N, C-alpha and C positions, 0 to 999 in steps of 0.2 A: 322475682324482682319485678315490681310494677314498672310500666313504661310511661314516660312523660309525653304528654300531648305537645305538639309543636306550639310554641308561643305561650304556653301555660304551665302551671306547676301541679295540676291535678294528675294523680296517677291514673293510667288507663290499664285496664285488665285485658289481656289477650286471651282469646278462647282458641283452643286447638281442637280441630275435628279430625279424628283418626279414621282412615278408610280401612275396610276389612283387609286383613292380612293373616299371618299366622296367629296373631293374638285374638282375633274374633271379630265381632260385628262393629258397626259404626258406633263411635262414642264421642260425646262432646264433654270436655272437662276444662275447668279453669286452670291456667298455669300457676296461679298463686292462690293458696288457700287462706281464707280470712278466719281469724279467731274471734273477731268481733261478733257478738250475738245479734247486734242490730243490723248487720250487713245482710242485704237481700240479694240473692243471685239474680242476674238479669234473666228476664223471661223470654225475650226474643233477641236474636243477634242476626244482623244482616250479613250476607256473604262478604261484604266489603270489609268487615271487621274481624274476619277469621283467617287463620292459616290452615291450609290443607296439608296434612302430613300423610304420606303414603309409605307404607313399609312393605317390603317384599324380600324374599330370599331367592337369590339366583339359582340355587340348587333345588328349589321347590318343585320345578317341573320334572327334573330327573327323579326326584324322590317319589312323586306321584306316578310317573311312568313305570317305575319298577313295581310299585304296588299293583297297577293295572295289569301289567304283563303277567305277574305271578297269580293274580286273581283269575285271569283268563285260563291259565294252565290248570290251576286247582279246580276251577269250575268245569273245565272239559273232562278232567279225570273223574270228578264227582258225577257228571252226567253218564260217563261210561259205567261207573259202579251201579248207578240206578238202572241203566239199561240191562246190565248183566243180571242184577238181582231180580228184576221184573221179567226176565226171560224174553227180551225184545227179539223180534224177527230179524235175523241177520240178512235177509234178502232186501230189506228196506234201505233206500239210499242214505237216509240220515244215520241209521245205525252203522252202516259201512263207513261213512265219512267219519263219524265219531271214533270208531275203533281204529281207523287208519291214522287219524291225527294223534291219538293218544298212545298208540303202540310204541313209537320212538321215545316218548317221554317215560314210559314204564319199563323200557329195556334194562336200565340199571337195577331195577327191583324185581325182575322176573325170577321166580323160583325162590325168593327170599323167605316168604311165608307160605303156609299151605292155602290151597284153594278148596272151598267147600261147594259141593254141588248137590242139589235136590231137584230132580226132574230137569226142567229147563232153567231154573234159577241157579245162578252161580255167584258166589261171593269170593272175590279175589282180595284176600286180606293184604296182599302186597300193594294193591292199588290204594287201599286206605292208608297204608304206611307212606306211600308216595305222596298222598295229599298232605300229610303231616310234614314230611321233609320239604316239599316244595313251598309250603306255607312258611316254614321256619327260614328257609333260604331267602325268600322274598322279604320277610321282615328284617333279617340280618343285613341284606344288601341295602335296603332302603335306609336303615339306621346308620350304616357305615357311610353312605353318601351324605346323609344329613350331618353327621359328625365331621366329616372331612371338609365339607364345603359350606358349613353353617356360617352365615353372616347376614345380618339384616342391613338392607340399604334403605335409608330414610330419605325421602325426597319431600322437601317443603316448598310450597309455593304460596306467596302472599295473595290473599283474596282480592286486594284492590287492583284496579286497572291502572295502567300506566298513564300518567298525566301528560306525557309527551304526545300521545296519539289521540288526536281529536278530529271529529268529522269537520269538514270544511263548511262554513256558513256561506250559502250562495244567495 
């Protein structure tokens, strides 16, 4: 629906500028589409003539936090698998730290699948299974939070400045 300019009868087209949110990057689009082939889209629009629309989901931060936590867990277990397969020196502090952090995470999976050894290289197949399970748990929890708390909050602010606030002329 076109808007009427004050004091005139000419329709004014409003442009909406969307800020990035779950939908993607910045976009500017007219609110009213014209079917007239002779209509030319405006090439430049000042910020005084636009509405800024911001969309965000309050659960987005929780959703992303769950992904980050489970990505760290999966990454730590993956590093452990690499260190074991490559036969890393267990006297090195990094190797000890990695094994110490991942041992409690792998406790539910210990002895579930066979462990293969060849010289110093060890392949813990239960660790690979744990990577799969922790990844699936992370995805499931993130989706559950997304479904339970999904709502988009749209905040619109008019681009024009208030006519009541004017600097004093001295």
